[in-house]
C-alpha positions in Angstrom: -34.8 -90.4 -26.3 -35.6 -86.8 -25.5 -37.6 -84.4 -27.6 -34.7 -81.9 -27.5 -32.3 -84.5 -28.9 -34.7 -85.4 -31.7 -35.1 -81.7 -32.5 -31.3 -81.1 -32.6 -30.8 -84.1 -34.8 -33.4 -82.9 -37.3 -31.9 -79.4 -37.4 -28.4 -80.7 -37.9 -29.5 -83.0 -40.8 -31.6 -80.4 -42.5 -28.7 -78.0 -42.4 -26.4 -80.6 -44.0 -29.0 -81.5 -46.6 -30.0 -78.0 -47.6 -30.2 -77.9 -51.4 -27.9 -74.9 -52.1 -24.4 -73.9 -51.0 -22.0 -74.9 -48.2 -23.3 -76.4 -45.0 -20.1 -76.5 -42.9 -18.2 -79.4 -44.4 -17.1 -80.1 -48.0 -17.4 -83.5 -49.7 -14.2 -85.4 -50.0 -14.5 -85.5 -53.8 -14.3 -81.7 -54.0 -11.3 -81.2 -51.7 -8.6 -81.2 -54.4 -10.6 -78.7 -56.5 -11.1 -76.5 -53.4 -7.3 -76.4 -52.8 -6.8 -75.4 -56.4 -9.3 -72.6 -56.1 -7.8 -71.4 -52.8 -4.4 -71.2 -54.5 -5.8 -69.1 -57.3 -7.4 -66.6 -54.9 -4.3 -66.5 -52.7 -2.0 -65.7 -55.6 -4.1 -62.6 -56.4 -4.4 -61.5 -52.7 -0.8 -62.1 -51.7 1.2 -61.9 -54.9 -0.8 -59.3 -56.9 -1.3 -61.9 -59.7 -4.3 -61.1 -61.8 -6.2 -64.1 -63.2 -9.6 -65.4 -64.2 -11.2 -68.9 -63.8 -14.5 -70.5 -64.6 -16.2 -73.1 -62.3 -18.3 -75.1 -64.7 -20.8 -77.8 -63.6 -24.3 -78.9 -63.9 -27.1 -78.0 -61.6 -26.4 -79.6 -58.2 -22.8 -80.4 -58.9 -21.4 -78.5 -55.9 -20.3 -75.2 -57.5 -21.7 -72.9 -54.8 -20.5 -75.3 -52.0 -17.0 -75.4 -53.5 -16.7 -71.6 -53.8 -18.2 -70.8 -50.4 -15.9 -73.3 -48.7 -12.8 -72.0 -50.4 -13.8 -68.4 -49.5 -14.3 -69.3 -45.9 -10.9 -70.9 -45.7 -9.0 -68.2 -47.7 -10.4 -65.3 -45.8 -9.3 -66.8 -42.4 -5.9 -65.7 -43.5 -5.4 -62.2 -42.0 -3.2 -61.0 -45.0 -5.9 -62.0 -47.5 -8.6 -60.4 -45.4 -6.6 -57.1 -45.3 -5.5 -57.1 -48.9 -8.5 -58.3 -50.8 -12.0 -56.9 -51.5 -14.9 -59.1 -52.5 -17.4 -58.1 -55.1 -20.4 -60.4 -55.8 -22.4 -60.1 -59.0 -25.3 -62.3 -60.3 -26.5 -62.4 -63.9 -30.0 -62.9 -62.6 -29.9 -59.6 -60.7 -27.4 -57.5 -62.7 -29.2 -57.6 -66.0 -27.3 -54.7 -67.6 -23.7 -53.5 -67.4 -24.9 -50.2 -65.8 -26.6 -52.1 -63.0 -23.5 -54.1 -62.4 -21.3 -51.0 -62.4 -23.6 -49.3 -59.8 -23.4 -52.3 -57.6 -19.6 -52.6 -57.9 -19.4 -49.0 -56.8 -21.8 -49.7 -53.9 -19.8 -52.8 -52.8 -16.5 -50.8 -53.0 -18.2 -48.1 -50.9 -17.1 -45.6 -53.5 -18.8 -42.3 -53.9 -16.4 -41.2 -56.6 -18.4 -42.5 -59.6 -20.9 -39.7 -59.5 -18.1 -37.1 -59.6 -16.0 -38.5 -62.4 -16.1 -37.1 -65.9 -15.5 -40.5 -67.4 -18.2 -41.4 -70.0 -17.6 -44.9 -71.3 -18.2 -48.0 -69.3 -14.6 -48.9 -69.6 -13.4 -45.6 -68.3 -15.9 -45.7 -65.4 -14.8 -49.2 -64.3 -11.1 -48.4 -64.5 -11.7 -45.2 -62.6 -13.5 -47.2 -59.8 -10.6 -49.6 -59.5 -8.0 -46.8 -59.6 -9.6 -45.3 -56.4 -8.4 -48.4 -54.6 -4.7 -47.3 -54.9 -3.0 -46.3 -51.8 -0.3 -43.7 -51.3 2.3 -46.3 -52.0 0.9 -46.9 -55.5 -0.1 -50.4 -54.5 -3.6 -51.5 -55.0 -5.8 -53.6 -52.9 -6.7 -56.8 -54.9 -10.3 -57.3 -55.9 -12.1 -60.7 -56.1 -15.0 -60.6 -58.5 -17.6 -63.4 -58.2 -19.9 -63.7 -61.2 -22.7 -66.1 -60.6 -24.9 -67.2 -63.5 -22.0 -66.1 -65.6 -23.7 -67.1 -68.9 -26.3 -64.4 -68.4 -23.6 -61.7 -68.5 -22.7 -63.0 -72.0 -26.1 -61.6 -73.2 -25.2 -58.0 -72.3 -24.5 -55.6 -75.1 -21.1 -56.3 -76.6 -20.2 -58.2 -73.4 -18.6 -55.0 -72.2 -18.5 -56.0 -68.5 -16.7 -59.3 -69.2 -14.4 -57.7 -71.8 -13.3 -55.0 -69.4 -12.8 -57.3 -66.4 -10.8 -59.8 -68.4 -8.8 -57.0 -70.0 -7.9 -55.5 -66.6 -6.8 -59.0 -65.5 -4.7 -59.5 -68.6 -3.0 -56.1 -68.4 -2.1 -56.7 -64.7 -3.3 -53.2 -63.8 -5.2 -53.6 -60.6 -4.8 -57.1 -59.1 -8.1 -58.8 -59.8 -9.3 -62.4 -59.6 -12.4 -63.1 -61.6 -14.4 -66.2 -60.8 -17.4 -67.1 -62.9 -19.9 -69.9 -62.1 -21.9 -71.4 -64.9 -23.8 -74.6 -65.7 -23.5 -74.3 -69.5 -20.9 -76.8 -70.9 -20.7 -74.8 -74.2 -20.0 -71.5 -72.5 -16.8 -70.6 -74.4 -18.7 -70.8 -77.6 -20.9 -67.8 -76.6 -18.0 -65.6 -75.6 -17.1 -62.9 -78.2 -13.6 -63.4 -79.7 -12.2 -60.3 -77.9 -13.5 -61.6 -74.6 -12.4 -65.2 -75.2 -8.8 -64.0 -76.1 -8.5 -62.2 -72.7 -9.8 -65.1 -70.6 -7.1 -67.1 -69.0 -8.9 -70.4 -69.9 -8.5 -71.7 -66.4 -11.4 -74.0 -65.7 -12.5 -76.1 -62.7 -14.9 -78.7 -64.0 -17.6 -80.2 -61.8 -19.6 -82.1 -64.3 -20.6 -84.9 -61.9 -17.4 -86.8 -62.7 -18.0 -89.1 -59.7 -18.2 -92.9 -59.4 -20.9 -94.9 -57.6 -18.5 -95.3 -54.7 -18.0 -91.5 -54.6 -21.8 -91.1 -54.6 -22.3 -93.5 -51.7 -19.5 -91.7 -49.8 -21.3 -88.4 -50.4 -24.4 -89.9 -48.9 -22.3 -90.9 -45.8 -20.9 -87.4 -45.6 -24.4 -85.8 -45.8 -25.8 -88.1 -43.1 -23.0 -88.4 -40.6 -22.9 -85.9 -37.7 -20.1 -83.6 -36.8 -19.7 -81.5 -33.6 -23.1 -82.7 -32.4 -24.3 -81.6 -28.9 -24.3 -85.3 -27.7 -20.9 -86.9 -28.5 -22.1 -90.4 -27.5 -25.1 -90.2 -29.7 -23.0 -88.8 -32.6 -20.7 -91.8 -32.3 -23.5 -94.3 -32.3 -25.4 -92.5 -35.1 -22.4 -92.3 -37.4 -21.6 -96.0 -36.8 -25.3 -96.9 -37.7 -25.1 -94.8 -40.9 -21.9 -96.6 -42.1 -23.5 -100.0 -41.5 -26.8 -99.0 -43.1 -25.0 -97.8 -46.3 -23.4 -101.2 -46.6 -26.8 -102.9 -46.8 -27.4 -104.4 -50.3 -30.9 -102.9 -50.5 -29.7 -99.4 -49.7 -26.8 -99.7 -52.1 -29.3 -100.7 -54.8 -31.5 -97.6 -54.1 -28.4 -95.3 -54.3 -27.3 -97.1 -57.5 -30.7 -96.6 -59.2 -30.6 -92.9 -58.2 -27.0 -92.6 -59.4 -27.9 -94.1 -62.8 -30.7 -91.5 -63.2 -28.7 -88.5 -62.1 -25.3 -87.9 -60.5 -26.6 -84.5 -59.1 -25.6 -84.1 -55.5 -28.7 -81.9 -55.1 -30.9 -84.8 -56.2 -29.1 -87.0 -53.7 -29.8 -84.5 -50.9 -33.4 -84.5 -51.8 -33.6 -88.2 -51.6 -31.8 -88.2 -48.2 -34.1 -85.5 -46.9 -37.0 -87.7 -47.6 -35.3 -90.6 -45.8 -34.8 -88.4 -42.7 -38.4 -87.4 -42.6 -39.2 -90.8 -41.1 -37.2 -90.0 -37.9 -39.3 -90.0 -34.8 -38.6 -89.2 -31.1 -39.1 -92.9 -30.2 -36.9 -94.2 -33.0 -33.9 -92.0 -33.9 -32.5 -94.3 -36.6 -32.7 -94.6 -40.4 -33.8 -97.8 -41.9 -33.6 -99.8 -45.2 -37.4 -99.4 -45.5 -37.0 -95.7 -45.2 -34.6 -95.6 -48.1 -36.8 -97.8 -50.2 -39.9 -95.7 -49.4 -38.0 -92.4 -50.2 -36.8 -93.8 -53.5 -40.4 -94.8 -54.4 -41.5 -91.2 -53.8 -38.5 -89.4 -55.2 -37.3 -91.5 -58.1 -40.6 -93.0 -59.1 -41.3 -93.0 -62.9 -44.6 -91.2 -62.5 -43.4 -87.7 -63.2 -40.9 -88.7 -65.9 -43.5 -90.9 -67.5 -45.9 -87.9 -67.6 -43.2 -85.9 -69.3 -42.6 -88.6 -71.8 -46.3 -88.9 -72.6 -46.1 -85.3 -74.0 -43.2 -86.0 -76.3 -43.5 -85.9 -80.1 -43.1 -89.2 -82.0 -39.6 -88.1 -83.2 -38.6 -87.3 -79.6 -39.8 -90.7 -78.4 -37.8 -92.4 -81.2 -34.7 -90.5 -80.0 -35.3 -91.7 -76.5 -35.7 -95.3 -77.7 -32.5 -95.1 -79.7 -30.7 -93.8 -76.6 -32.2 -96.5 -74.5 -30.7 -99.2 -76.8 -27.3 -97.4 -76.7 -27.4 -97.3 -72.9 -28.0 -101.0 -72.7 -25.5 -102.1 -75.3 -22.7 -99.9 -74.1 -23.4 -100.5 -70.4 -24.4 -96.9 -69.5 -21.5 -95.3 -71.4 -22.3 -91.8 -72.6 -23.1 -91.0 -76.2 -23.4 -87.8 -78.4 -25.9 -86.5 -80.9 -24.0 -87.9 -83.9 -24.1 -91.5 -82.5 -27.8 -91.2 -81.6 -28.6 -89.7 -85.1 -26.9 -92.6 -86.8 -28.9 -95.2 -84.7 -32.1 -93.4 -85.4 -31.2 -93.2 -89.1 -30.6 -96.9 -89.2 -34.0 -97.6 -87.7 -35.8 -95.2 -90.1 -34.1 -96.6 -93.2 -34.6 -100.3 -92.2 -38.1 -100.2 -90.8 -39.8 -97.1 -92.4 -37.7 -96.6 -95.5 -37.4 -92.9 -94.8 -35.0 -90.2 -93.4 -35.4 -87.1 -91.2 -33.2 -84.1 -91.7 -30.4 -83.6 -89.2 -31.4 -80.0 -88.1 -34.9 -81.3 -87.3 -33.5 -84.1 -85.2 -31.2 -81.7 -83.4 -34.2 -79.5 -82.4 -35.8 -82.6 -80.8 -32.5 -83.5 -79.1 -32.2 -80.0 -77.7 -35.8 -80.2 -76.4 -34.9 -83.4 -74.5 -32.0 -81.6 -73.0 -34.2 -78.8 -71.9 -36.6 -81.3 -70.3 -33.6 -83.0 -68.6 -34.6 -86.4 -69.9 -31.0 -86.4 -71.1 -28.2 -84.7 -69.3 -24.6 -83.7 -69.9 -22.4 -86.5 -68.7 -19.5 -84.2 -67.8 -17.0 -86.2 -70.0 -16.8 -83.5 -72.7 -14.6 -80.3 -72.8 -16.5 -77.1 -72.1 -16.0 -75.8 -75.6 -17.2 -78.9 -77.5 -19.9 -78.4 -80.1 -23.3 -79.5 -78.9 -23.6 -82.3 -81.4 -20.5 -83.8 -79.9 -21.3 -83.2 -76.3 -21.5 -86.5 -74.3 -24.9 -87.1 -72.6 -26.7 -89.8 -70.7 -30.3 -90.7 -70.3 -31.8 -89.6 -67.0 -34.5 -92.3 -67.2 -33.9 -96.0 -66.9 -34.6 -98.4 -69.8 -37.5 -99.9 -67.8 -39.1 -96.4 -67.4 -38.7 -95.9 -71.2 -40.4 -99.2 -72.0 -43.2 -98.5 -69.6 -43.8 -95.0 -71.0 -43.8 -96.3 -74.6 -46.2 -99.2 -73.7 -48.6 -96.8 -72.0 -48.6 -94.3 -74.9 -51.7 -94.9 -76.9 -50.9 -92.8 -79.9 -47.4 -94.2 -80.8 -47.1 -96.2 -84.0 -46.8 -100.0 -83.4 -43.4 -100.1 -85.1 -42.0 -97.8 -82.4 -43.4 -99.9 -79.6 -41.9 -103.0 -81.3 -38.5 -101.2 -81.5 -38.6 -100.4 -77.8 -39.2 -104.1 -77.0 -36.5 -105.4 -79.3 -32.7 -105.3 -79.3 -31.1 -102.4 -81.3 -32.0 -102.4 -84.9 -29.4 -104.0 -87.2 
């Protein structure tokens, strides 16, 4: 095998396994949602239908890839390209409404804002959009992309969001507003006047994939497309399909899937697998998967995090571990966990802990990503009813509990036992 072929292979795989955004092909599980998003954008561009939609999904769920793929497809249409302007805003960058307004003006290439007598934010935004009107009194449509949408909610009075949604609702200038966010409870932080103007269209990407979907995603990430050597591509893709049918590889992927359904985490695992490729051996192996799993999904880092938890937080983890085992990895919410913890405390320690205190500990575990949103809840569900799963395995929990020298013996016994009756 030539050095050039090895180099081209590694470049192709690294492009397909880049952690963020679209890499040239979209996963099959996202195709129906891509088509839905394309239809929304086209209706604004071609039919002057104003609308708003939120793409909601956890970190690594494919939000950016979905949007970038849909935009690439939609803007290949000449009519869309001629009729629609594209404005991109990011809550991390545009930390105030004034900064956002300045960048909207820059992206519209409008010099009119400095000359207007408009004073309020609302007047300035409407003035900017009115400059798009042509002599026939028809406006070009505008596509607004708001990344890290939840950060715009912290702006004073949520003025930017209110005015954008208000323009969409009033059907003044044709606008399509697309927000991207990883907060499942986003609608709870919208002011009432903003919420009432939002169309309540949502595209949910909360990792609602099965293990079979997950394995198919691995195949999509690893198989080559339009590679420089067609014969090598055919052989490589056939080898990948065979390898993913191996029981040991399936077990590795299942273990990763049970810890996290994040496609970004899957890419990180596969990136480690491909690091074993050498010029003399352009193939992936079962051993490569097992070694990558040892490195990527080992319990060392999570165990270190769990060693720093409070006793209450460890007790919550143990309660969730038992629920995971009894209900065969089904998701659970705070109320269910609180009840199980309460049963243990009453039966073993003859005491109780106040619910707000337990909720604080629960939220800390969410922040540490030791538990993650399962994606089975509606985006406006209260946090205590939000369905979650452990992102550590029962074996990892038991090992961390056993190695923790300061935990009470009763907690260690609970971790070893079946759920308390």
